[in-house]
Every structure is written in C-alpha cells, then in structure tokens.
C-alpha positions in Angstrom: 30.1 61.8 -149.4 28.8 58.3 -148.7 31.4 55.7 -147.9 31.5 52.6 -150.2 30.7 49.3 -148.3 33.5 46.8 -147.8 33.9 43.8 -150.0 32.6 41.6 -147.2 29.4 43.7 -146.8 28.8 43.6 -150.6 29.3 39.8 -150.6 26.9 39.4 -147.7 24.3 41.6 -149.5 24.7 39.6 -152.7 24.1 36.4 -150.8 21.0 37.8 -149.1 19.6 39.1 -152.4 20.2 35.6 -153.9 18.3 34.0 -150.9 15.3 36.2 -151.8 15.5 35.3 -155.5 15.9 31.6 -154.6 13.1 31.7 -152.0 15.3 30.5 -149.1 12.9 31.6 -146.4 14.7 30.0 -143.5 18.0 31.6 -144.3 16.3 35.0 -144.9 14.7 34.7 -141.5 18.0 33.9 -139.9 19.9 36.8 -141.5 17.1 39.3 -140.8 16.8 38.1 -137.2 20.6 38.6 -136.9 20.4 42.2 -138.1 20.3 42.4 -141.9 17.8 45.2 -142.6 14.5 43.6 -143.7 14.1 46.4 -146.3 17.6 46.1 -147.7 17.6 47.3 -151.3 19.9 46.6 -154.3 21.2 49.1 -156.9 17.8 49.1 -158.6 15.8 49.8 -155.5 14.5 46.3 -155.3 13.9 45.1 -151.8 14.1 41.5 -150.6 10.3 41.4 -150.7 10.3 42.6 -154.3 12.9 40.0 -155.4 11.1 37.1 -153.5 7.7 38.2 -154.9 8.9 38.6 -158.5 10.4 35.1 -158.4 7.3 33.5 -157.0 8.4 32.7 -153.4 5.3 33.1 -151.2 7.0 31.6 -148.1 10.0 34.0 -148.4 7.6 37.0 -148.8 5.6 35.8 -145.7 8.8 35.5 -143.6 9.9 39.0 -144.6 6.4 40.5 -144.1 6.2 38.9 -140.6 9.5 40.6 -139.8 8.2 44.1 -140.7 9.2 44.4 -144.3 7.5 47.3 -146.2 5.4 45.3 -148.6 4.6 48.5 -150.5 8.1 49.9 -151.0 8.5 50.8 -154.6 11.7 50.1 -156.6 13.5 52.8 -158.6 11.1 52.2 -161.5 8.1 52.9 -159.4 6.9 49.3 -159.2 5.3 47.7 -156.2 5.9 44.0 -155.2 2.2 43.1 -155.5 2.0 44.5 -159.1 5.1 42.5 -160.0 3.5 39.3 -158.5 0.4 39.9 -160.6 2.5 40.6 -163.7 4.3 37.3 -163.2 1.1 35.4 -162.4 2.3 34.5 -158.9 -1.1 34.0 -157.3 0.2 32.7 -154.0 2.5 35.6 -153.6 -0.3 38.1 -154.4 -2.4 36.4 -151.7 0.4 36.7 -149.1 1.0 40.3 -150.0 -2.7 41.2 -149.7 -2.9 39.4 -146.4 0.2 41.4 -145.3 -1.6 44.7 -146.1 -0.1 45.5 -149.5 -1.8 48.4 -151.3 -3.1 47.2 -154.7 -3.0 50.8 -155.9 0.7 51.4 -155.1 3.1 52.1 -157.8 2.7 52.3 -161.6 1.2 50.3 -163.1 -0.8 49.3 -160.0 -1.6 45.7 -159.2 -5.2 46.5 -160.1 -4.3 47.9 -163.5 -2.0 44.9 -164.1 -4.8 42.4 -163.2 -7.1 44.2 -165.6 -4.5 44.3 -168.4 -4.1 40.5 -168.2 -7.7 39.7 -167.7 -7.1 38.3 -164.2 -10.6 38.7 -162.8 -9.8 36.3 -160.0 -6.9 38.5 -158.8 -8.9 41.6 -159.5 -11.6 40.4 -157.1 -8.9 39.7 -154.5 -7.2 43.1 -154.9 -10.5 45.1 -154.8 -12.2 43.1 -152.0 -13.7 45.4 -149.3 
C-alpha cells in the first residue's frame, strides 16, 4: 500500500506544477536543482515538461530538458509533449523539444500525425528532418 503524501508535499507539488504551467523557468530550475524530481508527474501523468510545453513556455521546457527531463514521457492518455506543442501551435516549444531529442513519433497521435492533420508543413519538415 502506497502512503499518501503529506499536505506540505502536495502543496509543494501543486506550486511546482503551477510554475510549469506559468513558464517560471527560473523557479523550476531552482526547485529541480534543490531536489524536486525533474520528471514529477501529476494525477493525469503530465510531467513538468508536458505542462510547460502545452502552455507554450519554451524557456521552461529548455530548463527542464537541460536538467535531464524525459522529453518523450507520455501522459496517462498516451500523449507526448512534442505532439501537444504541435497541437497547440507552440512552434518555439516544438523547436526546443526537437533540439532536446524528442521523438516525433512518440505517443498517439504522434507529433508528425498532428502536424499533418493541421497542415503544418513547416513543423512537419522540422519533425521529419534527417
């Protein structure tokens, strides 16, 4: 049986997830450097990278990737951060994730499929570049 985290731990996790959603790259760096797991996930399986990517915060994604975040970690719905960024039209985030080694074929739908679905030939070229 897994022990429930304390109220203080839940409060800290909530604040860190909010930092990712808000794009507070400096605070994320500070907390991760102090020991918060870079691949911390919420109740939906969304990582800090997923939340930062989906909300369009390229700087926060870059800070997390530089600290070893798994840029391909799927959430509980089988979605990858790069596909979410393509879906949201967050071009700068897509570029950061590709530079960090994100797999454009991870998850379902994949980032490649999403780019095709929305006619984003520019992102498709980036995602399928050799």
